C-alpha positions as CSV (number, residue, x, y, z in Angstrom):
1,M,16.3,34.8,-1.9
2,G,19.2,31.9,-3.1
3,N,19.7,30.9,-6.7
4,R,17.5,28.4,-7.3
5,S,17.6,24.9,-9.5
6,I,17.4,21.1,-10.3
7,V,19.8,19.0,-9.8
8,P,18.9,15.2,-11.0
9,Y,20.1,12.6,-8.7
10,G,20.7,8.9,-9.5
11,P,19.3,6.6,-10.5
12,Q,23.4,5.5,-11.0
13,H,25.4,7.2,-7.7
14,P,28.0,5.5,-5.7
15,V,25.8,6.2,-2.7
16,L,22.8,4.0,-3.7
17,P,22.3,0.5,-3.7
18,E,19.0,0.7,-6.0
19,P,18.1,2.7,-9.1
20,I,15.9,5.5,-7.7
21,H,16.0,9.0,-9.8
22,L,15.2,12.2,-7.7
23,D,14.5,15.7,-9.0
24,L,16.2,18.0,-6.4
25,V,15.0,21.6,-6.1
26,L,17.8,23.0,-5.0
27,E,18.0,27.0,-3.3
28,D,21.4,27.2,-2.5
29,E,22.4,23.9,-0.5
30,K,19.3,23.9,0.6
31,V,16.4,20.7,-0.7
32,L,12.9,22.6,-1.1
33,A,11.2,19.4,-2.8
34,A,12.2,16.4,-4.4
35,I,10.5,14.8,-7.5
36,P,11.0,10.6,-7.1
37,S,11.1,9.2,-10.4
38,I,11.3,5.3,-10.5
39,G,10.5,3.0,-13.6
40,F,14.1,1.6,-14.8
41,I,14.0,-2.0,-14.1
42,H,10.9,-3.2,-14.6
43,R,10.9,-7.2,-15.1
44,G,7.1,-8.6,-15.6
45,L,7.0,-10.8,-12.7
46,E,3.6,-10.5,-12.0
47,S,2.2,-10.8,-15.4
48,L,3.9,-14.3,-15.3
49,T,0.7,-15.1,-13.8
50,S,-0.5,-16.5,-17.3
51,K,2.5,-19.0,-17.9
52,K,3.5,-20.1,-14.8
53,D,1.1,-21.7,-13.1
54,F,0.2,-21.2,-9.1
55,N,2.3,-23.8,-7.8
56,E,5.2,-22.3,-9.5
57,M,4.0,-18.6,-8.8
58,V,6.0,-19.5,-5.1
59,Y,9.4,-19.3,-6.9
60,V,8.6,-16.2,-8.9
61,A,7.0,-14.4,-6.0
62,E,10.2,-15.6,-4.2
63,R,12.4,-13.5,-7.0
64,I,10.8,-10.0,-6.0
65,C,13.6,-9.3,-4.0
66,G,16.8,-10.9,-3.2
67,I,16.8,-9.3,0.4
68,C,13.3,-10.6,1.4
69,S,12.9,-13.4,-1.0
70,F,11.8,-15.9,1.3
71,M,9.1,-13.3,2.8
72,H,8.0,-12.8,-0.3
73,G,7.5,-16.9,-1.0
74,M,5.7,-17.5,2.7
75,G,3.3,-14.1,1.9
76,Y,2.2,-15.6,-1.7
77,C,1.6,-19.0,-0.1
78,M,-0.5,-17.4,2.9
79,A,-2.6,-16.2,0.3
80,I,-3.3,-19.5,-1.7
81,E,-3.5,-21.0,1.6
82,D,-5.8,-19.0,2.5
83,I,-8.1,-19.2,-0.8
84,M,-8.0,-22.7,-0.7
85,G,-8.5,-23.6,3.2
86,V,-5.5,-24.9,4.0
87,E,-4.0,-25.5,7.3
88,V,-0.3,-25.4,7.7
89,P,1.2,-27.9,10.3
90,R,2.4,-26.0,13.4
91,R,6.2,-26.7,13.0
92,A,6.1,-25.3,9.7
93,D,4.5,-22.3,11.1
94,Y,7.5,-22.2,13.6
95,L,10.1,-22.5,10.6
96,R,8.8,-20.2,8.9
97,T,8.7,-17.7,11.8
98,I,12.3,-19.0,12.5
99,W,13.7,-18.2,8.7
100,A,11.5,-14.9,8.5
101,E,13.7,-13.4,11.6
102,M,16.6,-14.7,9.9
103,S,15.8,-12.3,6.8
104,R,15.3,-9.6,9.3
105,L,18.5,-10.3,11.2
106,H,20.4,-10.6,7.3
107,S,17.9,-7.3,6.4
108,H,18.9,-5.0,9.0
109,L,22.6,-5.7,9.0
110,L,23.1,-5.3,5.2
111,W,21.3,-2.0,5.6
112,L,24.0,-1.0,8.6
113,G,26.6,-1.8,6.4
114,L,25.3,0.7,3.9
115,L,24.6,3.3,6.3
116,A,28.1,3.5,7.6
117,D,29.3,3.5,3.8
118,G,27.3,6.4,2.9
119,F,28.9,8.2,4.9
120,G,32.5,6.9,5.1
121,F,32.9,4.3,7.6
122,E,34.3,2.0,5.9
123,S,35.6,-0.3,8.3
124,L,31.8,-0.9,10.2
125,F,30.5,-1.2,6.8
126,M,33.2,-4.1,6.8
127,H,32.1,-5.3,10.5
128,S,28.2,-5.3,9.7
129,W,28.5,-7.4,6.7
130,R,30.9,-9.8,8.3
131,L,28.3,-10.0,10.7
132,R,25.7,-11.6,8.0
133,E,27.7,-13.4,6.5
134,T,26.8,-15.6,9.7
135,I,23.3,-15.1,9.0
136,L,24.0,-16.7,5.6
137,D,25.9,-19.3,6.6
138,M,22.7,-20.2,8.9
139,F,20.7,-20.2,5.6
140,E,22.9,-22.4,3.6
141,E,22.9,-24.6,6.0
142,S,19.5,-25.1,6.8
143,T,18.0,-24.4,3.2
144,G,20.7,-24.8,0.5
145,G,20.9,-21.4,-0.9
146,R,22.1,-17.7,0.3
147,V,19.5,-15.8,-1.8
148,I,16.8,-17.2,-3.4
149,F,16.0,-20.5,-0.3
150,S,12.9,-22.5,-2.4
151,V,11.8,-23.9,0.8
152,N,8.3,-22.0,0.6
153,T,5.4,-24.6,-0.6
154,I,2.2,-24.0,-0.6
155,G,0.8,-26.1,2.1
156,G,3.8,-25.7,4.5
157,V,8.2,-25.9,3.9
158,L,10.1,-28.3,1.8
159,K,12.9,-28.7,4.3
160,D,12.9,-29.2,8.0
161,M,15.5,-28.0,10.4
162,P,16.5,-31.1,12.5
163,N,16.2,-30.0,16.4
164,E,20.1,-30.2,16.8
165,M,20.5,-27.8,14.0
166,L,18.0,-25.4,15.8
167,K,20.0,-25.3,19.2
168,E,23.5,-25.4,17.3
169,F,22.0,-21.9,15.6
170,V,20.8,-20.5,19.0
171,K,24.3,-20.7,20.5
172,K,26.0,-19.0,17.2
173,L,22.9,-16.0,17.6
174,D,23.9,-16.1,21.2
175,A,27.8,-15.2,20.5
176,M,26.6,-13.0,17.3
177,E,24.7,-11.0,20.1
178,K,27.5,-9.8,21.8
179,E,29.7,-8.4,18.2
180,I,26.2,-7.4,17.2
181,R,26.0,-5.2,20.4
182,E,29.6,-3.7,20.2
183,T,29.4,-2.4,16.9
184,T,26.0,-1.1,17.0
185,S,26.6,1.0,19.7
186,I,29.0,2.6,17.2
187,F,25.8,3.7,15.5
188,L,24.1,5.0,18.7
189,N,27.0,6.2,20.4
190,D,29.9,7.6,18.1
191,Y,29.7,11.6,18.1
192,T,30.3,11.5,13.9
193,V,27.9,9.5,13.5
194,K,25.8,10.7,15.3
195,S,26.4,14.3,13.6
196,R,25.2,12.9,10.4
197,L,21.7,11.6,12.1
198,V,20.7,13.5,14.8
199,D,17.5,16.0,13.9
200,V,18.1,15.1,10.5
201,G,14.9,14.4,8.3
202,I,12.4,14.8,10.6
203,I,9.4,13.3,9.8
204,T,6.8,13.4,12.3
205,G,4.0,10.4,13.2
206,E,1.1,12.5,11.6
207,D,3.3,12.9,9.0
208,A,4.4,9.3,8.5
209,I,0.6,8.1,8.5
210,R,-0.6,10.6,5.9
211,R,2.1,9.6,3.5
212,G,1.5,6.4,4.3
213,A,5.1,4.9,5.7
214,V,5.5,1.2,7.1
215,G,7.6,-0.7,9.0
216,P,10.8,0.9,10.4
217,M,10.5,4.3,9.1
218,M,6.6,4.5,10.4
219,R,8.1,3.3,13.8
220,A,11.4,5.8,14.5
221,S,8.1,8.6,14.3
222,G,6.1,6.6,17.3
223,I,3.6,4.7,15.6
224,N,2.8,1.5,17.1
225,V,2.3,-0.9,13.9
226,D,3.7,-4.1,13.3
227,M,1.9,-6.9,11.1
228,R,3.7,-9.4,13.6
229,K,1.1,-8.8,15.7
230,N,-1.8,-9.8,13.9
231,G,-0.4,-13.3,14.9
232,Y,0.3,-14.7,11.6
233,A,2.5,-17.6,11.1
234,A,3.8,-18.6,15.2
235,Y,3.9,-15.2,15.8
236,N,0.4,-15.4,18.2
237,D,2.9,-18.0,20.8
238,I,5.7,-15.6,20.7
239,D,5.8,-12.7,23.2
240,F,7.4,-9.4,22.3
241,E,6.6,-5.4,21.8
242,V,7.0,-3.3,18.9
243,I,10.1,-1.1,19.0
244,T,9.2,2.5,18.2
245,S,10.9,5.8,19.1
246,N,9.9,9.4,19.1
247,K,12.7,11.3,18.4
248,C,10.9,11.1,14.6
249,D,14.8,11.5,12.5
250,S,17.5,9.2,11.1
251,Y,19.1,8.5,14.3
252,A,15.5,6.7,15.4
253,R,15.2,5.4,11.7
254,C,18.6,3.5,12.6
255,E,17.6,3.0,16.5
256,V,14.6,1.3,15.5
257,R,16.2,-1.4,13.1
258,I,19.1,-2.1,15.4
259,G,16.4,-2.6,18.0
260,E,14.7,-5.3,15.5
261,L,17.8,-7.1,15.8
262,F,17.9,-8.1,19.2
263,Q,14.5,-8.3,19.3
264,S,14.8,-10.5,15.7
265,I,17.3,-13.1,18.0
266,D,15.2,-13.3,21.3
267,I,12.5,-14.3,18.9
268,I,14.0,-17.0,17.4
269,R,15.4,-18.2,20.8
270,Q,11.4,-18.6,21.8
271,C,10.3,-20.8,18.6
272,V,13.8,-22.6,18.9
273,A,12.2,-23.5,22.6
274,K,8.2,-23.4,21.6
275,I,8.6,-25.3,18.6
276,P,6.2,-29.3,18.2
277,D,7.0,-32.2,16.2
278,T,4.8,-32.1,13.8
279,E,4.6,-32.7,10.1
280,I,6.7,-29.4,8.3
281,N,3.7,-29.5,5.1
282,T,0.2,-30.8,4.6
283,K,-0.7,-32.2,1.1
284,V,-2.9,-29.8,-1.2
285,T,-5.2,-31.3,-3.8
286,G,-7.6,-28.9,-6.3
287,M,-7.4,-25.6,-7.7
288,P,-8.0,-22.4,-5.9
289,N,-11.0,-19.9,-6.4
290,G,-11.2,-17.1,-4.5
291,E,-9.7,-13.7,-3.5
292,S,-7.3,-13.4,-0.7
293,F,-5.7,-10.4,0.8
294,I,-2.4,-10.9,3.0
295,R,-0.4,-8.7,5.2
296,V,3.3,-9.5,6.5
297,E,5.8,-7.3,8.2
298,Q,8.7,-7.5,6.2
299,P,12.6,-6.1,6.9
300,R,11.6,-2.8,5.7
301,G,8.1,-2.8,6.8
302,E,4.2,-4.0,5.5
303,A,4.1,-5.8,2.3
304,F,0.9,-6.6,1.2
305,Y,-0.4,-9.0,-1.3
306,H,-3.5,-9.4,-3.3
307,V,-4.1,-12.8,-5.1
308,R,-7.3,-13.8,-7.1
309,A,-7.8,-17.2,-8.8
310,N,-10.4,-18.3,-10.6
311,G,-10.7,-22.5,-9.9
312,T,-7.7,-23.2,-12.5
313,K,-4.0,-23.7,-12.7
314,F,-3.5,-20.3,-14.0
315,L,-3.8,-17.0,-11.4
316,D,-6.2,-14.2,-12.6
317,R,-4.3,-11.8,-10.3
318,F,-1.4,-11.6,-7.9
319,R,-0.8,-7.8,-7.0
320,V,2.0,-7.0,-4.3
321,R,2.9,-3.4,-2.6
322,T,6.0,-3.7,-1.1
323,P,7.3,-1.1,1.8
324,T,9.6,0.9,-0.3
325,F,7.0,1.8,-2.7
326,A,4.9,2.9,0.5
327,N,8.0,4.7,1.9
328,I,8.6,6.8,-0.9
329,P,6.8,9.7,-0.1
330,A,7.9,9.5,3.1
331,L,11.2,9.7,1.8
332,T,10.3,12.7,-0.2
333,Q,8.9,14.6,3.1
334,T,12.2,14.5,5.1
335,L,14.5,15.7,2.2
336,Q,12.1,19.0,2.2
337,G,14.5,21.4,4.2
338,C,17.6,18.9,4.6
339,Q,21.2,19.7,3.1
340,Y,22.2,18.9,-0.2
341,G,24.6,16.7,1.5
342,D,22.5,14.7,3.7
343,V,20.3,13.5,0.7
344,P,22.3,9.9,0.1
345,L,21.5,9.6,3.9
346,L,17.9,9.7,3.9
347,V,17.5,8.1,0.9
348,L,19.5,5.1,2.7
349,T,17.1,5.4,5.5
350,I,14.6,4.2,4.4
351,D,16.1,1.1,3.4
352,P,15.3,1.2,-0.5
353,C,14.8,-1.7,-2.7
354,I,13.5,-0.4,-5.9
355,S,14.1,-4.2,-7.6
356,C,11.0,-5.0,-4.8
357,T,9.3,-2.2,-6.0
358,E,9.1,-2.8,-10.0
359,R,7.6,-6.0,-10.7
Protein backbone atom coordinates (compact mmCIF):
# COMPACT_ATOMS: atom_id res chain seq x y z
CA MET A 1 0.00 0.00 0.00
CA GLY A 2 1.39 3.38 -1.06
CA ASN A 3 1.34 6.67 0.75
CA ARG A 4 -2.08 8.28 0.90
CA SER A 5 -2.59 12.01 0.87
CA ILE A 6 -5.29 14.59 0.14
CA VAL A 7 -4.32 17.16 -2.47
CA PRO A 8 -6.47 20.25 -3.07
CA TYR A 9 -7.10 20.95 -6.75
CA GLY A 10 -8.53 24.38 -7.73
CA PRO A 11 -10.42 26.67 -7.59
CA GLN A 12 -7.43 28.51 -9.14
CA HIS A 13 -5.46 26.33 -11.51
CA PRO A 14 -3.72 27.04 -14.86
CA VAL A 15 -5.92 24.53 -16.70
CA LEU A 16 -9.25 25.31 -15.05
CA PRO A 17 -11.50 27.70 -17.00
CA GLU A 18 -13.92 27.74 -14.05
CA PRO A 19 -13.51 27.82 -10.24
CA ILE A 20 -14.25 24.27 -9.13
CA HIS A 21 -12.43 22.80 -6.14
CA LEU A 22 -11.66 19.11 -5.77
CA ASP A 23 -10.15 17.32 -2.79
CA LEU A 24 -8.25 14.46 -4.41
CA VAL A 25 -7.48 11.39 -2.30
CA LEU A 26 -4.20 10.08 -3.75
CA GLU A 27 -2.23 6.91 -3.28
CA ASP A 28 1.12 7.87 -4.77
CA GLU A 29 0.03 9.18 -8.24
CA LYS A 30 -3.28 7.31 -8.39
CA VAL A 31 -6.57 9.10 -7.57
CA LEU A 32 -8.69 6.98 -5.24
CA ALA A 33 -11.53 9.46 -4.80
CA ALA A 34 -12.48 13.04 -5.64
CA ILE A 35 -14.68 15.21 -3.42
CA PRO A 36 -16.04 18.22 -5.34
CA SER A 37 -16.76 21.61 -3.81
CA ILE A 38 -18.55 24.47 -5.56
CA GLY A 39 -19.90 27.75 -4.26
CA PHE A 40 -17.19 30.29 -5.01
CA ILE A 41 -19.18 32.60 -7.29
CA HIS A 42 -22.82 32.68 -6.22
CA ARG A 43 -24.54 35.63 -7.94
CA GLY A 44 -28.13 35.53 -6.72
CA LEU A 45 -29.72 35.60 -10.18
CA GLU A 46 -32.70 33.44 -9.25
CA SER A 47 -33.59 35.70 -6.30
CA LEU A 48 -33.97 38.62 -8.72
CA THR A 49 -37.53 37.40 -9.43
CA SER A 50 -38.54 39.57 -6.46
CA LYS A 51 -37.09 42.70 -8.11
CA LYS A 52 -37.37 42.15 -11.87
CA ASP A 53 -40.71 41.52 -13.57
CA PHE A 54 -41.24 38.45 -15.74
CA ASN A 55 -40.33 40.33 -18.94
CA GLU A 56 -37.10 41.71 -17.47
CA MET A 57 -36.16 38.23 -16.26
CA VAL A 58 -35.49 37.23 -19.89
CA TYR A 59 -32.31 39.32 -19.71
CA VAL A 60 -31.42 37.98 -16.27
CA ALA A 61 -31.77 34.40 -17.57
CA GLU A 62 -29.40 35.21 -20.43
CA ARG A 63 -26.74 36.18 -17.93
CA ILE A 64 -26.69 32.77 -16.27
CA CYS A 65 -23.93 31.87 -18.74
CA GLY A 66 -21.98 33.73 -21.39
CA ILE A 67 -21.49 30.68 -23.61
CA CYS A 68 -25.11 29.44 -23.45
CA SER A 69 -26.70 32.88 -23.03
CA PHE A 70 -29.03 32.55 -26.01
CA MET A 71 -30.36 29.16 -24.92
CA HIS A 72 -30.88 30.26 -21.31
CA GLY A 73 -33.04 33.13 -22.55
CA MET A 74 -34.82 30.79 -24.93
CA GLY A 75 -35.55 28.19 -22.23
CA TYR A 76 -36.95 30.82 -19.88
CA CYS A 77 -39.15 32.31 -22.64
CA MET A 78 -40.45 28.83 -23.52
CA ALA A 79 -41.48 28.30 -19.89
CA ILE A 80 -43.42 31.59 -19.72
CA GLU A 81 -44.97 30.93 -23.14
CA ASP A 82 -46.09 27.52 -21.89
CA ILE A 83 -47.72 29.06 -18.81
CA MET A 84 -49.50 31.79 -20.82
CA GLY A 85 -50.45 29.56 -23.75
CA VAL A 86 -48.60 31.77 -26.24
CA GLU A 87 -48.16 30.38 -29.75
CA VAL A 88 -44.79 31.41 -31.14
CA PRO A 89 -44.72 32.25 -34.90
CA ARG A 90 -43.06 29.52 -36.91
CA ARG A 91 -40.32 31.76 -38.28
CA ALA A 92 -39.33 32.65 -34.72
CA ASP A 93 -39.05 28.92 -33.93
CA TYR A 94 -36.67 28.49 -36.86
CA LEU A 95 -34.63 31.56 -35.93
CA ARG A 96 -34.32 30.27 -32.36
CA THR A 97 -33.15 26.90 -33.69
CA ILE A 98 -30.52 28.52 -35.94
CA TRP A 99 -29.16 30.67 -33.11
CA ALA A 100 -29.23 27.66 -30.75
CA GLU A 101 -27.12 25.61 -33.16
CA MET A 102 -24.74 28.54 -33.67
CA SER A 103 -24.39 28.55 -29.86
CA ARG A 104 -23.53 24.84 -29.96
CA LEU A 105 -20.90 25.47 -32.63
CA HIS A 106 -19.17 28.26 -30.75
CA SER A 107 -19.36 26.38 -27.43
CA HIS A 108 -17.87 23.16 -28.83
CA LEU A 109 -15.12 25.02 -30.70
CA LEU A 110 -14.27 26.91 -27.49
CA TRP A 111 -14.14 23.59 -25.63
CA LEU A 112 -11.89 22.00 -28.24
CA GLY A 113 -9.48 24.91 -27.84
CA LEU A 114 -9.43 24.51 -24.06
CA LEU A 115 -8.85 20.77 -24.41
CA ALA A 116 -5.93 21.40 -26.78
CA ASP A 117 -4.53 23.92 -24.31
CA GLY A 118 -4.94 21.33 -21.55
CA PHE A 119 -2.46 18.97 -23.16
CA GLY A 120 -0.16 21.67 -24.45
CA PHE A 121 -1.12 22.02 -28.13
CA GLU A 122 -1.10 25.82 -28.30
CA SER A 123 -1.37 26.01 -32.10
CA LEU A 124 -4.39 23.67 -32.03
CA PHE A 125 -5.92 25.89 -29.36
CA MET A 126 -5.48 28.96 -31.57
CA HIS A 127 -6.90 27.20 -34.64
CA SER A 128 -10.04 26.14 -32.72
CA TRP A 129 -10.64 29.64 -31.39
CA ARG A 130 -9.94 31.19 -34.79
CA LEU A 131 -12.76 29.08 -36.23
CA ARG A 132 -15.00 30.09 -33.33
CA GLU A 133 -14.47 33.77 -34.21
CA THR A 134 -16.39 33.23 -37.46
CA ILE A 135 -19.43 32.08 -35.48
CA LEU A 136 -19.15 35.06 -33.13
CA ASP A 137 -18.96 37.36 -36.16
CA MET A 138 -22.19 35.79 -37.44
CA PHE A 139 -23.80 36.38 -34.04
CA GLU A 140 -22.66 39.99 -34.07
CA GLU A 141 -24.02 40.54 -37.57
CA SER A 142 -27.42 38.99 -36.76
CA THR A 143 -27.98 40.14 -33.15
CA GLY A 144 -25.52 42.96 -32.46
CA GLY A 145 -23.85 41.02 -29.63
CA ARG A 146 -21.02 38.51 -29.29
CA VAL A 147 -21.74 37.24 -25.76
CA ILE A 148 -25.17 38.50 -24.68
CA PHE A 149 -27.59 38.66 -27.61
CA SER A 150 -30.91 39.89 -26.14
CA VAL A 151 -33.01 38.73 -29.09
CA ASN A 152 -35.33 36.37 -27.21
CA THR A 153 -38.63 37.77 -26.05
CA ILE A 154 -41.77 36.15 -24.68
CA GLY A 155 -43.74 35.36 -27.82
CA GLY A 156 -40.83 34.99 -30.26
CA VAL A 157 -37.70 36.96 -31.13
CA LEU A 158 -36.94 40.68 -31.40
CA LYS A 159 -34.82 40.60 -34.55
CA ASP A 160 -35.21 38.88 -37.88
CA MET A 161 -32.48 37.48 -40.09
CA PRO A 162 -33.21 38.37 -43.74
CA ASN A 163 -33.14 35.40 -46.11
CA GLU A 164 -30.10 36.89 -47.86
CA MET A 165 -28.21 36.93 -44.54
CA LEU A 166 -29.19 33.33 -43.85
CA LYS A 167 -27.93 32.19 -47.26
CA GLU A 168 -24.69 34.08 -46.67
CA PHE A 169 -24.31 32.34 -43.30
CA VAL A 170 -24.70 28.95 -44.99
CA LYS A 171 -21.91 29.87 -47.43
CA LYS A 172 -19.67 30.79 -44.48
CA LEU A 173 -20.48 27.50 -42.74
CA ASP A 174 -19.75 25.56 -45.94
CA ALA A 175 -16.31 27.17 -46.05
CA MET A 176 -15.81 26.58 -42.32
CA GLU A 177 -16.77 22.92 -42.52
CA LYS A 178 -13.62 21.95 -44.43
CA GLU A 179 -11.40 23.84 -41.96
CA ILE A 180 -13.20 22.30 -38.99
CA ARG A 181 -12.70 18.85 -40.49
CA GLU A 182 -8.97 19.46 -40.92
CA THR A 183 -8.57 20.78 -37.38
CA THR A 184 -10.70 18.14 -35.67
CA SER A 185 -8.93 15.31 -37.53
CA ILE A 186 -5.95 16.05 -35.29
CA PHE A 187 -8.08 15.50 -32.18
CA LEU A 188 -9.33 12.21 -33.61
CA ASN A 189 -6.18 10.83 -35.25
CA ASP A 190 -3.04 12.34 -33.71
CA TYR A 191 -1.09 9.78 -31.70
CA THR A 192 -0.13 12.23 -28.92
CA VAL A 193 -3.71 13.41 -28.44
CA LYS A 194 -5.09 9.87 -28.48
CA SER A 195 -2.49 8.76 -25.93
CA ARG A 196 -3.96 11.29 -23.49
CA LEU A 197 -7.64 10.51 -24.19
CA VAL A 198 -8.11 6.85 -25.17
CA ASP A 199 -9.09 4.55 -22.26
CA VAL A 200 -8.82 7.47 -19.82
CA GLY A 201 -11.75 8.50 -17.63
CA ILE A 202 -14.04 5.60 -18.47
CA ILE A 203 -17.68 5.79 -17.35
CA THR A 204 -20.05 3.05 -18.51
CA GLY A 205 -23.57 3.72 -19.72
CA GLU A 206 -24.97 2.18 -16.54
CA ASP A 207 -22.81 4.43 -14.37
CA ALA A 208 -23.66 7.47 -16.51
CA ILE A 209 -27.36 6.88 -15.88
CA ARG A 210 -26.81 6.17 -12.18
CA ARG A 211 -24.78 9.37 -11.79
CA GLY A 212 -27.30 11.47 -13.72
CA ALA A 213 -24.96 12.50 -16.55
CA VAL A 214 -26.35 14.56 -19.42
CA GLY A 215 -25.34 15.73 -22.90
CA PRO A 216 -22.13 14.55 -24.62
CA MET A 217 -20.95 13.11 -21.29
CA MET A 218 -23.86 10.65 -21.36
CA ARG A 219 -24.01 10.12 -25.13
CA ALA A 220 -20.30 9.21 -25.16
CA SER A 221 -21.28 6.27 -22.92
CA GLY A 222 -23.76 4.97 -25.48
CA ILE A 223 -26.94 6.51 -24.05
CA ASN A 224 -29.19 7.82 -26.83
CA VAL A 225 -30.82 10.84 -25.15
CA ASP A 226 -31.06 14.33 -26.66
CA MET A 227 -33.72 16.86 -25.64
CA ARG A 228 -33.87 18.19 -29.20
CA LYS A 229 -35.65 14.97 -30.14
CA ASN A 230 -38.59 16.18 -28.02
CA GLY A 231 -39.34 18.55 -30.90
CA TYR A 232 -39.24 21.99 -29.27
CA ALA A 233 -38.66 25.09 -31.47
CA ALA A 234 -38.22 23.85 -35.07
CA TYR A 235 -36.53 20.53 -34.24
CA ASN A 236 -39.68 18.54 -35.09
CA ASP A 237 -39.18 19.63 -38.73
CA ILE A 238 -35.46 18.78 -38.81
CA ASP A 239 -33.97 15.42 -39.76
CA PHE A 240 -31.03 14.45 -37.55
CA GLU A 241 -29.75 11.47 -35.61
CA VAL A 242 -28.46 11.57 -32.04
CA ILE A 243 -24.67 11.20 -32.03
CA THR A 244 -23.42 8.59 -29.57
CA SER A 245 -20.31 6.51 -28.91
CA ASN A 246 -19.81 3.25 -27.06
CA LYS A 247 -16.17 3.87 -26.16
CA CYS A 248 -17.14 5.48 -22.81
CA ASP A 249 -13.79 7.29 -22.40
CA SER A 250 -12.40 10.81 -22.82
CA TYR A 251 -11.78 10.18 -26.52
CA ALA A 252 -15.47 9.33 -26.95
CA ARG A 253 -16.53 12.60 -25.34
CA CYS A 254 -14.27 14.44 -27.76
CA GLU A 255 -15.60 12.37 -30.67
CA VAL A 256 -19.26 13.10 -29.82
CA ARG A 257 -18.71 16.86 -29.59
CA ILE A 258 -16.83 16.90 -32.90
CA GLY A 259 -19.69 14.96 -34.50
CA GLU A 260 -22.13 17.53 -33.14
CA LEU A 261 -20.18 20.34 -34.85
CA PHE A 262 -21.00 18.91 -38.27
CA GLN A 263 -24.51 18.01 -37.14
CA SER A 264 -25.16 21.63 -36.11
CA ILE A 265 -23.99 22.90 -39.51
CA ASP A 266 -26.39 20.46 -41.20
CA ILE A 267 -29.29 21.51 -38.95
CA ILE A 268 -28.68 25.17 -39.79
CA ARG A 269 -28.68 24.30 -43.51
CA GLN A 270 -32.02 22.51 -43.13
CA CYS A 271 -33.51 25.44 -41.19
CA VAL A 272 -32.42 27.96 -43.83
CA ALA A 273 -33.93 25.77 -46.58
CA LYS A 274 -37.26 25.39 -44.75
CA ILE A 275 -37.73 28.67 -42.85
CA PRO A 276 -41.20 30.16 -43.50
CA ASP A 277 -41.98 33.84 -44.06
CA THR A 278 -44.16 34.61 -41.03
CA GLU A 279 -44.11 37.16 -38.23
CA ILE A 280 -41.26 36.85 -35.73
CA ASN A 281 -43.19 37.51 -32.52
CA THR A 282 -46.66 37.49 -31.03
CA LYS A 283 -48.02 40.30 -28.89
CA VAL A 284 -48.37 39.05 -25.33
CA THR A 285 -50.80 40.64 -22.87
CA GLY A 286 -51.71 39.82 -19.30
CA MET A 287 -49.73 38.22 -16.50
CA PRO A 288 -48.51 34.62 -16.23
CA ASN A 289 -50.33 32.44 -13.73
CA GLY A 290 -49.28 28.83 -13.38
CA GLU A 291 -46.26 26.56 -13.42
CA SER A 292 -44.08 25.10 -16.16
CA PHE A 293 -41.14 22.73 -16.56
CA ILE A 294 -39.07 23.06 -19.75
CA ARG A 295 -36.08 20.98 -20.90
CA VAL A 296 -33.72 22.07 -23.67
CA GLU A 297 -30.49 20.60 -25.00
CA GLN A 298 -27.69 23.06 -24.39
CA PRO A 299 -24.16 22.44 -25.76
CA ARG A 300 -23.14 20.82 -22.46
CA GLY A 301 -26.37 18.82 -22.09
CA GLU A 302 -29.90 19.04 -20.78
CA ALA A 303 -30.89 22.24 -19.00
CA PHE A 304 -34.04 22.21 -16.88
CA TYR A 305 -36.19 25.30 -16.21
CA HIS A 306 -38.88 25.53 -13.55
CA VAL A 307 -41.00 28.69 -13.49
CA ARG A 308 -43.94 29.34 -11.15
CA ALA A 309 -46.05 32.46 -11.58
CA ASN A 310 -48.88 33.87 -9.47
CA GLY A 311 -50.76 36.24 -11.81
CA THR A 312 -48.64 39.28 -10.93
CA LYS A 313 -45.66 40.68 -12.79
CA PHE A 314 -43.25 39.09 -10.30
CA LEU A 315 -42.63 35.34 -10.37
CA ASP A 316 -42.86 33.11 -7.33
CA ARG A 317 -40.07 30.85 -8.51
CA PHE A 318 -37.42 30.61 -11.21
CA ARG A 319 -35.17 27.58 -10.86
CA VAL A 320 -32.61 26.29 -13.33
CA ARG A 321 -30.65 23.04 -13.30
CA THR A 322 -27.69 23.35 -15.60
CA PRO A 323 -25.80 20.47 -17.27
CA THR A 324 -22.53 21.03 -15.39
CA PHE A 325 -24.30 20.48 -12.07
CA ALA A 326 -25.69 17.19 -13.42
CA ASN A 327 -22.27 16.09 -14.76
CA ILE A 328 -20.18 16.71 -11.61
CA PRO A 329 -21.18 13.34 -10.02
CA ALA A 330 -20.18 11.60 -13.27
CA LEU A 331 -16.89 13.50 -13.21
CA THR A 332 -16.05 12.13 -9.76
CA GLN A 333 -16.66 8.62 -11.14
CA THR A 334 -14.23 9.15 -14.05
CA LEU A 335 -11.57 10.46 -11.66
CA GLN A 336 -11.56 7.31 -9.54
CA GLY A 337 -8.53 5.25 -10.49
CA CYS A 338 -7.00 7.79 -12.87
CA GLN A 339 -3.47 9.18 -12.66
CA TYR A 340 -2.98 12.57 -11.03
CA GLY A 341 -1.61 14.00 -14.29
CA ASP A 342 -4.89 13.17 -16.07
CA VAL A 343 -7.11 15.15 -13.65
CA PRO A 344 -7.03 18.44 -15.62
CA LEU A 345 -8.07 16.72 -18.86
CA LEU A 346 -10.85 14.77 -17.17
CA VAL A 347 -12.25 17.93 -15.61
CA LEU A 348 -12.21 19.54 -19.05
CA THR A 349 -14.04 16.61 -20.68
CA ILE A 350 -17.30 17.54 -18.92
CA ASP A 351 -16.89 21.06 -20.38
CA PRO A 352 -17.43 22.66 -16.94
CA CYS A 353 -19.32 25.91 -16.52
CA ILE A 354 -19.43 26.71 -12.83
CA SER A 355 -20.83 30.18 -13.52
CA CYS A 356 -23.87 28.37 -14.96
CA THR A 357 -24.06 26.10 -11.94
CA GLU A 358 -23.92 28.86 -9.32
CA ARG A 359 -26.68 31.35 -9.89
